[in-house]
N, C-alpha and C positions, 0 to 999 in steps of 0.2 A: 639542550634545554629540555627538561621534563615537561610533558604536556598534561594538562588537566582537562576533564570533560567540560563542555559548555553547559551550564545549568542556568535555569531561570532563578532569579534572585527574589527575595521578598520585597514588597512595595517600599519598605523603609530604605532599601539600598538605592532606590531611584529618587527619593525625596530631595537630596541635595541638588539634583538637576532640575528642580522646578524653576521655570523661567518666567520672568515678567518683562513686558515691554518697558524699557527704561524711560519712566515718565519725568524724572527729575530734569528740569531745564529743557523739556521737550519743545516749548514754544521758542526758546532761543535757538535751538538746533534747527527748527523748521525755518526760522528767519535766516539763519546762516546758509542753509541749503538753497533757499530762494535767492539769496544774494549771489551765491556761487553760480547758479543756473542762469540768472537774468542776462548777463552779457555774452553767454556762450551759445554756440550752435550745437544742437543735439543731433545724434545720429542713431543708428541701430546696429545690433549684432550682425544682422544680415549684411549690412553695408560694410562692416568691418571684415567679415569673411570674404566678401566679394573683392575688396580692394587690398587685402593683406599682401605684403611684399616680401616678407621673410620666407625662406624655402626650407621645407622639411623633406626627409626621404622616407620611403616606405619599403619594408621587406628586404632591405639590403643586408648583406652578411653582417652579423653583429656578434663579435666575439664575447661581448659582455653577457650574452644569453647563456652560454656555458651549459648546454643541455636542457634548458627550459623548454617545455613542450608548448611553444608559442604558436598560435594560429596566425598572428599578425603583429606587426610592431612598427613604430615610427621613431625617427631620430630628428631632433631639431637641428638648426644649422650649427656649423663648427664652433662659432663664437659662443652660442648658448650652451653647447654641450660641455665646454671646458671652463666657463667662467667660474671664479670662486667668489664673485660679488653677489650673485643671485643663486638661490638653491630652490629647485622645484619641490613642492610638498603636496598640494591638493590636486585632485583630479575629478572631473565630472564630464559627462558627455551629453551630446544633443539628445540622446535617448532619454536621459533624465529630464531634460527640459521639455520634451515633447516635440523637438525639432527634427524633422525628417529630411529636409532639403535646404541647404546641404547638410550632410552628416558632419559632426564637429566634436571637438574636445575643448575643454577649458582647463587650464593648469594654473594653479597659484604658486607664486614664488615669494620668498622673503629675502630682504637685503641684509647681507652679512657683514660688510666692512665696519670697522670701528668708526662711529659717527664723529669722533674727534678728528679723524683723518679725512673723511668724506661726508658730505651732508647726508643725513638719513633720507632714504627714499621709500622705506616701508614695505609695501606689498604691490605686486603687479599680477595681472592675470593674462595668460596667453590664450587666444582663441585660434584654434587650428581647423582649417577647412580640409576635411578628409578627401574631398573630390579633387581639389587643386593642389593639395599639399602646401598651401600658403598659410601663413599665420601672422598675427600681429599682437603686440603687447599693449595692454591697457593698464594705466597706473591707477590704483585705488587711493582715494584721498578722503580726509574728513574735513569739511569746510570749517574754518575758524569763525570767530564772532563777526569778522568783517567780510566773510564769504570767500576768503583766500584758501587755496588748497593746502592742507597740512598732511604730512605723511602719517601712515598708520603703522606704528612700530609693534607688530605682533608677529608670531611665528607662522601664521596662516597654514597650520598643519593639515587642513582639509579644505574641501570645497564642495558645495552643493549648488547645482544650477537647476532650478525648477521654475518653469513658466517664466515670468519676468524678473525673478529674484535670484541673486547669488547670496549664499550663506557662507561666511568665513568664521571659523572658530577663533575665539579669543581665549587663550589657554585657561586662564583662571576667571574670566569674566562672563563668558556666555557665547552668544552668536551675534556677529555683526551682519547687517543686512544691506545689500546694495540693489537698488531698483534699476534694471537695465534700460528702462524708459528714460533714465537721466544720463545715459551715456553721452559724452560730449566730445567734440573735436578739439584737439590740441591739449596741452598741459605742460606742467613744469618739466625740467630736465630734457626738453625736446620730445616728449612723448606725443604721438599722433592722436591718442585717445585718453580720456580721463573719465573715471566713474566715481562719483561721490557717495559716501555712506549715507543711507537714508533712514536707518533704524538700528535698534540694538535690543536684543533680548538678554537680560542679565539674571545672574543667580546670586545667591547669598554666598559671597566669597568665604565666609567663615566656616562653611560646611564642607569645604575641601573638594568640590567637584572640579574635574579637569576636562577640558574640551580639546583633545589632542588631534582629532581627525573628524571627518564628517562624510556622510554618504546618504544615499536615498534608496528606499525599498519601494519600487513602483509595482511590485507584485502584490502588495498589500492594499486593502480597501478599508479605510482611507490610506492614501500614500503616507509612508512613514519617513521621517528624517532620523538618521542614526548618528550618534556621536559617542565618544568614549575616551578612555584615558590611557596614555602611555606611562608605564612604570618600568623602572630598571630592574626591579625584582618583584616577585609575587604576581598575582593575577589581578588585572584591573576589571573595570565594569564597561559594558556597552549599554547604551540607553536609547530608547526610541520614543519620538513624539509624533502625534498625528498632525497632518497638514490640512488646512482648510482648502476649499476649492480654488481660492485665489492664490494659493501658494504660501500664505502666511501660516505661522504656527497656530494650531487650534487652541484657543484659550477659553476658559470657563467664565462664568459670570463675574468673578472677581479679578479677571484679567490674567490669571495664572495658567501657563502652559505646563500641565503636569505630565510627566512621562507616562506612556502607555505601559511600558515594561522595562526591565533591566535584566541583563545576563552577565555571567562571568566570562571573561576571556580565557583562552586555553593556556596562557603563559605570559611571561614578561616581554617587554620590548615590542609590543604590538603597535605598528605604525598606521594601520588602517583596518577598517572592518565594514562589511556590508552584509545585509541579510537579503535573501531572495528565495521565495517559495519555501520558506521554513528553514532553509539551510543557511549557516553562517560561514563567512569567508574572512580570514584574517591574514594580513601581511606581517611577517615577523623578521626583524633585523638582528644584527649582532652575532650571527653564527660564525664559527671558524670555517675556513675553506672557501671555495669558489662561489658558493651560492648561499643566499638566504632562503626563506621558504614561505609558501602559501599554505595556510592551514584551513581545512574545511571540515565541517561537522554539523550534523543534526543535534539539537539539544539532547544531552544524556548519552550520546553514542561516542564511540572512540573517534579521536581526531585523526584525519588523514593528512599526510605531509606531501607537498609537491615542491619541486625546485623552483626558485625564483631568482631574479637577478639581485646582485648586491645593492643594499640601500633601498628596498621597496618602501613606498609611502602609502598614500591614500588609495582607496579602491572605488571602482565604479562598475556597474553592470551595463553592457550594451545589449539591450534586450533582443533587438532584431538579429544580432549575431550569435546570441547564446554564449557570450564571453564575459569574463570578469577581467578588468584592466587595472594596472598600477603604473605609477611613474617612479623611476629610480633616480635618486638624488646625487649619486657620486659623480664628480666632475670626470668627463671622459667616458662615462658609462651611463649616460642619461638616455634611457629608452622608455617609451610608452608602449607597454606590451600587454597583449590580450591572450588569455588561455581559456580553454573550454570551461563552462560552469561545472 
């Protein structure tokens, strides 16, 4: 695939990504959330990480790396590695959230089976304790009018974990928000933990914005949330918004969160993007051969190519390690891998 230089786009390219907190029916949604939370016991991410029972491995031989210059990597348990019912997509780390003890990752998955054959389960997020190599799944839900948990049928192609909030891209709709202070014990389908949606930032769907992935730039001041579009051909856009001190999108007087800037991606089939200290990093899938690739560039400069595992998805930067990470989605080749920035 031919690569283009990453360039800053005119403000008009970012306008379709203007977001507004979804005010329609806000009162009803708040009542539904309150009804969902009322009978349930709340817990914390720290408690989830302390009590997680699934077991990952770290740094074990991994043929799927195939020459990737990895500094560290993880594999989830055998069942999660090969399942074709759930596919990992989004990745964020405790460094994004400001969490230092324990170090952790959060991974979003979407449910793939035909809903006519099995009930829709929507999206789950796995929290991995790096110190203990234990992890647990949390089911994301949207409370219905009676406060019952309904599945969220989106691709969840990215994930941002910042302070008490999780941001999950809704491909054509915007960003769904989950407040981790609402994390609850128990849930449908036997899940030990459930997290209800608490907010939504929406765009004008008619303008054609796509939210295919998400990441965080904590090297910027203010901190920036990054999202952009996956296209099968041509070059898509990546867009950044400022975040407020509480972790929410910074909105103006009229309630609109207008992007700070937008850039062109270096090619098609971009699965994830993150900026850090002025440099851009992109994961690109769909190449022939044993590897996909990580692309890096300063705006206006030639793009550098590095080997990546097949099926790379979202990106996140672990600042204390000086590494950029992805999660690979292919069954049997699911590795959470870090390479130097």
